[in-house]
C-alpha positions in Angstrom: 102.9 108.6 81.8 105.4 106.9 79.4 108.3 108.0 81.7 106.7 106.9 85.0 104.7 103.9 84.0 105.3 101.7 80.9 102.7 99.5 79.2 103.6 96.9 76.6 101.0 94.6 75.1 101.5 91.1 73.6 99.1 88.2 73.1 96.4 90.0 75.0 98.5 90.6 78.0 99.4 94.1 79.3 102.9 94.2 80.9 102.7 97.3 83.2 105.7 98.6 85.1 106.3 101.3 87.6 109.2 103.1 86.1 111.0 105.1 88.7 113.8 102.6 89.6 116.2 105.2 91.0 113.7 105.9 93.8 112.5 102.3 94.2 109.3 103.5 92.4 108.4 105.7 95.3 105.2 107.7 95.0 105.4 111.4 94.4 102.7 113.5 92.6 104.1 112.8 89.2 104.2 109.1 89.9 100.7 109.0 91.1 99.4 110.9 88.1 101.3 108.5 85.8 99.7 105.6 87.5 96.2 107.1 87.3 96.9 107.8 83.6 98.0 104.3 83.0 94.9 102.9 84.6 92.7 105.1 82.5 94.5 104.0 79.3 94.2 100.4 80.2 90.5 100.7 80.9 90.0 102.0 77.2 92.2 99.4 75.6 90.5 96.6 73.7 91.6 93.0 73.7 93.3 93.0 77.0 92.6 89.8 78.9 95.2 89.9 81.8 97.4 92.6 83.3 100.8 92.0 85.0 101.7 94.9 87.3 105.4 95.1 88.5 108.2 97.6 89.3 111.3 98.2 87.4 114.7 98.0 89.2 115.3 96.6 92.7 111.7 96.9 94.1 108.0 96.9 93.4 107.3 100.2 95.2 108.7 101.8 98.3 105.6 103.7 99.2 105.4 107.5 99.6 108.4 109.6 98.5 109.1 111.4 101.7 110.5 114.4 99.8 107.0 115.1 98.6 105.4 114.6 102.0 105.0 118.4 102.6 103.8 119.0 99.0 100.4 120.8 99.0 99.0 118.0 96.9 99.5 115.5 99.8 98.0 117.9 102.4 94.9 118.9 100.5 91.4 117.8 101.9 91.3 114.1 101.5 87.6 113.9 102.0 87.0 115.5 98.5 85.7 112.9 96.2 87.5 113.6 93.0 87.0 110.1 91.4 83.6 108.8 92.0 83.5 107.5 95.6 87.3 108.1 96.1 90.0 110.7 96.2 93.0 110.5 93.9 95.1 108.4 96.2 92.4 105.9 96.7 91.5 105.9 93.0 95.1 105.0 91.8 95.1 101.9 93.9 91.5 100.8 93.6 91.5 101.2 89.8 93.4 98.0 89.5 90.7 96.1 91.3 88.1 97.8 89.1 89.7 97.1 85.8 87.8 94.5 83.8 90.7 92.0 83.2 92.4 90.2 86.1 95.5 92.0 87.5 98.4 90.0 88.7 101.0 91.8 90.8 104.6 90.5 90.5 106.3 91.7 93.7 110.0 91.8 94.5 112.2 93.9 96.7 110.5 96.7 98.6 106.7 96.6 98.7 106.1 99.2 101.4 103.2 101.4 102.4 101.5 102.5 99.2 103.4 99.8 97.4 101.7 97.1 99.4 98.3 98.8 98.9 98.9 98.6 95.1 99.8 94.9 95.3 96.7 94.3 97.5 94.4 95.7 94.9 95.5 93.0 92.4 93.5 89.9 91.9 96.6 87.7 92.5 100.0 88.4 94.0 103.1 86.5 93.1 105.8 87.5 95.6 109.5 86.8 95.9 110.3 85.1 99.2 112.8 87.7 100.3 110.5 90.7 99.4 110.2 93.3 102.1 106.6 94.3 102.9 105.0 96.5 105.5 101.8 98.4 106.2 104.2 101.3 106.9 102.0 104.3 107.5 102.0 104.2 111.3 105.8 105.0 111.2 104.8 108.5 110.1 101.9 108.7 112.5 99.3 108.0 109.8 96.9 105.3 108.8 96.7 103.5 105.5 94.4 105.7 103.4 94.7 104.6 99.8 91.6 102.4 99.8 93.2 99.1 101.0 91.0 98.6 104.0 88.3 97.8 101.5 90.5 95.1 99.8 92.2 93.8 102.9 88.9 92.9 104.5 88.4 90.1 102.0 91.8 88.3 102.4 93.6 89.4 105.6 92.5 88.0 109.0 91.2 90.7 111.4 93.8 90.3 114.1 96.7 90.0 111.6 95.6 93.3 109.9 95.4 95.0 113.3 98.9 93.8 114.4 100.5 94.8 111.1 98.8 98.2 111.0 99.5 99.1 114.6 103.2 98.2 114.5 104.2 98.8 110.9 106.7 95.9 111.2 108.4 94.6 108.0 107.6 91.1 107.0 109.1 88.9 104.2 107.4 87.6 101.1 107.6 84.1 102.7 105.7 85.4 105.8 103.3 87.2 103.4 102.2 83.8 102.0 101.3 82.7 105.6 99.4 85.9 106.4 97.4 86.1 103.1 99.2 88.9 101.3 100.9 86.6 98.8 99.0 84.1 96.6 102.2 82.4 95.5 106.0 82.6 96.2 108.4 82.7 93.4 112.1 83.4 92.9 111.1 84.8 89.4 107.8 86.6 90.2 107.5 88.5 86.9 108.2 85.4 84.8 105.6 83.4 86.8 103.1 86.2 86.7 103.4 86.3 82.9 103.0 82.6 82.7 99.8 82.8 84.7 98.5 85.7 82.7 99.1 83.6 79.5 96.9 80.8 81.0 94.2 83.3 82.0 94.3 84.9 78.6 93.6 81.4 77.0 90.1 81.3 78.7 86.8 82.8 77.7 87.4 86.6 78.4 83.7 87.1 78.9 83.6 84.5 81.6 86.8 85.7 83.2 85.6 89.3 83.5 82.2 88.2 84.7 83.8 86.1 87.5 85.9 89.1 88.5 82.8 91.3 88.8 81.1 88.7 91.1 84.2 88.1 93.2 84.7 91.9 93.6 81.1 92.2 94.8 81.2 89.4 97.3 82.1 91.4 100.5 79.1 93.8 100.0 76.4 91.3 99.1 74.2 89.0 101.1 73.4 85.5 99.9 70.3 86.4 98.0 72.1 89.1 96.0 75.1 86.8 95.3 72.8 84.1 93.9 71.0 86.6 91.7 74.2 88.2 90.5 75.7 84.9 89.4 72.6 83.9 87.6 72.5 87.3 85.8 76.1 87.0 84.8 75.6 83.4 83.6 72.6 84.4 81.5 74.8 87.0 79.7 77.5 84.3 78.9 75.6 81.1 78.1 75.2 80.2 74.4 77.3 83.2 73.3 79.9 82.6 70.5 82.8 82.7 73.0 81.1 80.2 75.4 80.5 77.8 72.5 84.0 78.2 71.3 85.2 77.3 74.7 83.3 74.0 74.5 84.3 73.2 71.0 88.0 73.9 71.7 87.9 71.6 74.6 86.1 68.8 72.7 88.4 69.2 69.7 91.5 69.4 71.9 92.8 72.7 70.3 93.5 76.2 71.5 90.4 78.4 71.6 89.9 81.3 69.3 88.0 83.8 71.3 86.7 87.3 70.1 87.2 90.3 72.4 
């Protein structure tokens, strides 16, 4: 994991980087296993309030490493649920949506196929205008199958998703902003992602994580369930030490001192 994915932590922020720059961080079995291991490690780390996910080198992630396309691991029965309700390939992507702290993807260069699916699982995507992005799987006669249909339904328009899936055309980061795949454009996506992570890390971590749980659940809930969930989450937060500290820090015009 330390070779294929790196994690460094400072000021409650985990800076996570795909680390296969010679292959544009393309996904082979070892890379997928390294990403899964990194996600598991992050899920057990205390004091993490925000995560920035990026790629070393010239691109975020160029998708499947075609040299591993015939590997037996990629042709096994995908319907086997090896990670809860998912297989390995779905799990390594969706784990970023399921991690308790918000995840910010900093995207530059190639963000293709599986790479786009990783970025799509983040809470927020900061993308270089000249990034190259694509739902690429149709080029190989396949469909996207790393869990992203479950995330795209919440932020990509139906007809846009159909067109990009059916044609596998490459679109720029600038167009990605118009289509919903990019939250913000930036010439320095990693720097801006770290700045945003710093801002998020300065908020009550209990309220941030509760908000993420509610937002994650929105596509699957009706109005009654949404109203109840937000009430339940608020009951857990109100009048707790971190919530009181948020109020006191604001009133006293100082930085808050939260306890994780």
